[in-house]
N, C-alpha and C positions, 0 to 999 in steps of 0.2 A: 282360099279362105283367109289367108293372112293379109292379102292386099286389101287396103281400105277402099270401099266403094261409097260414093256419095257425091253430093254437089260441091262439098268443100274440098280444099286442097288436101292431099294425102298427109302433109305434115301435121295438120290439125288432128287427124285421127290418131296418128302415132303418139302425139303428146298426150292425148286423152287416155290411150292405153297405158302409157308409162306411168301416168298419175294414178290410175286405178290400181296398177300392180304395186306401186309404192305404198298406197294406203292399205292395201291388203296385207303387205308384209308387216307394217307397223301394228295393225290390229292383231295379227297372229302373234307377234312378239309380246304385246301386252297381255294377251290371254295366257300364253305360256308362263310369263312372269307371275301373274296373279295366281295361277294354279300352284306353281312352285312355292309361292309365299304362304299360301294356305296350308300346304302339306308340311312345310318346314316349321311353321310357327304353331302347329296344333298342340304340341305337348308342352305344358308349363313345367318348369323345374320344380321339383318338390322342395319345400322349405326344409331347412336344417332342423331336425327334431330338437337339437340342443338349444337352438335359438328361438324355437317356436313357443316353448313353454316358459312361463314366468313363475318362479317360486318365491312366494312371499312368506315371511315368517315374522312372528312378533314374539319377542321375549320380554318378560317382565320379572323383576326381582322384587320380592317382598321382604320386609323386615319384620321379624317378630318383636313386638314391644318388649322392652326389658326394663328392669329397674335395678339399681345397684346402690351401694352405700359408699360414700366417699370418706375421706379423712375426717374424723370427728373434730369439731371445734370444742371450746371450753365447755359448752353446754350440751355436748354429745349430740348435736343436731347435724345430720348429714344431708347432702343434696340428694334429691330424688327426682324421678321422672314420672309423669302421668301422660296418658294419651288424651288428646283433645280432638274434638271433632267435626266441625262442619266441612264436609267434602273431603276428609282425609282419614286414612286408617291410622290406627294407633302407632305411636312412635315418639321418640324423643331422645334427649341426651342429658347426661348429668354433669355437673361440675360445681366448683366452689366459687366464692365471690371475693371481692377485695374491698377493703375498708376505705371510706372517704376520709379526707382530713389527714390525721397524723399517723395512719397505719403505715408500717414499713413497706407493705406490698402495693401502696398506692402512689408511687413516685413517678409514674410514667405520665408524660404530658399528653394533652389531648391529640395533638397532631401526630406524635410518635405512636400513640396507642392506635389511632385509626389506621396508620400505614402498616404497623406491625400486625394488627389483627387481620387486615385485608390480605397481607402477604401470607399469613398463616392459613387462612381459610379459602382464599380465592384459588381456584384451579380452572384450567381451560375447560370451557364447555365442550362436551363431546360433539362431534359432527352429527347433525340431524336433531339435536336437542333444542329445547326452547332457548332462544337468546335472551340475554338480560333485559333487552328493551321490550320483550314481550311479557315480562313478569313484574309484579309489584309485591313488595314485602312489607308486612305490618306486624307489629308486636304490641300487645297490651298486657297490663297487669290485671289480675282478677279482682283486685280492690285498689282504691287510690291511697289507702292508709293502712299501715301495719304497726304492730307493737314490736319493740326490740325482742328478739327471740323467736318471732313468728317466721314462717317460711313462705315468702311470696311465691306465687305461681304465675308464670308468664305463658302466654299463648302466641306463637308465631304462625302467621297465615301467609301462604304464598298463593297469589292469584294470577291466572293467565289473563292478561289484559289485551292480548292479541286477538286477531280475527280468525285464526285457525287453531285446531287442536295440535298439541305437540307434547313431547316427552321431556322430562328433566330428572336428573338424579337429585333426589332430595335427601340423600343419606345424612345421618346425624353428623358425620364429619364435615359436611359442607354447609350445614346451617348452624348459625351461632346466635346465642342470646347473650348480650353483654350489658353489664351494669356500669354506669359512670356516675361521677359526681354531677351535681345539678348543672354546673357550668361546662361539663364535658371535658375538663382538663385532666381528669384522673380516671383511668380505667381500673375498675375495682374487681371485676369478676367476669368470667366467660364459662359457659357450660362445657367447653371443650378443653379447658386447661388441665383438669385432672382426669377427665374421662374421654379422651380422643377415641373416635370410632372411624373405621374405614369401610363399613358395610354399605354397599350400594342399595339405594331404594328408588328405583326408577318409577315415576308416576306419569301417567298420561292425563293431561289437563285439557279439557275442551275449552273453548272460548268462555271466559267468565268462571271457569272451574277453579276450585280452591283445594288446598291441602293444608291442614292445621295440625300443629304439634304443641303439646303442653310440656313445659319445663319447670321444675320446682327448684328454688334456690334455698340453700340452707341459711343464707344471711351471713356467710363468712367470706373472707377474702380469698383470692387465688391468683396465681400467675401462671403463664404458660409453662408446662412441664410439672407444675404442682410441687416445686421444690421448696418454696418459701413457706414459713409457718402460716397457717390460716387463722385469722382473727375475726371475731364478730364485729360487724360494722356498728357504729353508734347511731343514735337518733339523728335524723337529718333528711334532706331532700335529695332525691336521686333521679336518674333517668335510665330507661332500659331501651336498647337498640337491637333490632333483629337484622341478621345478615345472612345472605345466601351467596356464597362465592364472593364476588365483588359488589353485589347489589345490597344496599343498606336501606333500612327504614328510617323514618323520622323518629327522633327521640320521644319517648313517652314518659312523662314525669310520674313519680309516686313518692310517698313519704313514709318514713319510719319514725315513730314517736316513742 
């Protein structure tokens, strides 16, 4: 049976048998490997339960609008705060003002006032909050002209000019309303001089969203720390500037006659 029979030489038949046996061995090895692979890889490792879940939380801090009474000037008029509103809940800060011209509290130069107020109010933006370049600040007076003794009311509006929603702490201690002489050389008043606040007020602003706050000025001077005597400002032309951290608005003029 083992001896090859046929018309060809025996070497040919032996070579064919050896080739057939080799092919059979290779095929058998492949089948065994495939079966072992299927058996060994059938169980998938279970994911780590701690890494599988994602916990998201959103916290927000709201500030109850407050109003207070500052140091009274000669005419017993004190600074006050009112809430204003397109797109923002009520809130604001109070403080005194500083007189243009000859007032002792108005001796700070424009550049020094800008740098000092920025240093006093600017704080690092918390991680994940709206960057300054995504926000715009604007401040307006409720009227262009006032009489001496009246209390001008200013509205500061923070707008998200970015393309995505973000959060930002708009607490009263971070937003400032400042009054300057018309040429900007003298800082006369800031709402945080006599009434500094540190309460957080985190707001979520969608693209184009706004938060507005109204601040009433008593028409008297003030300095940081509220140590200097507060004097009523005389008739004249002034500008008001809004500031959030290091972000400032363009000056808005108004008059006191």
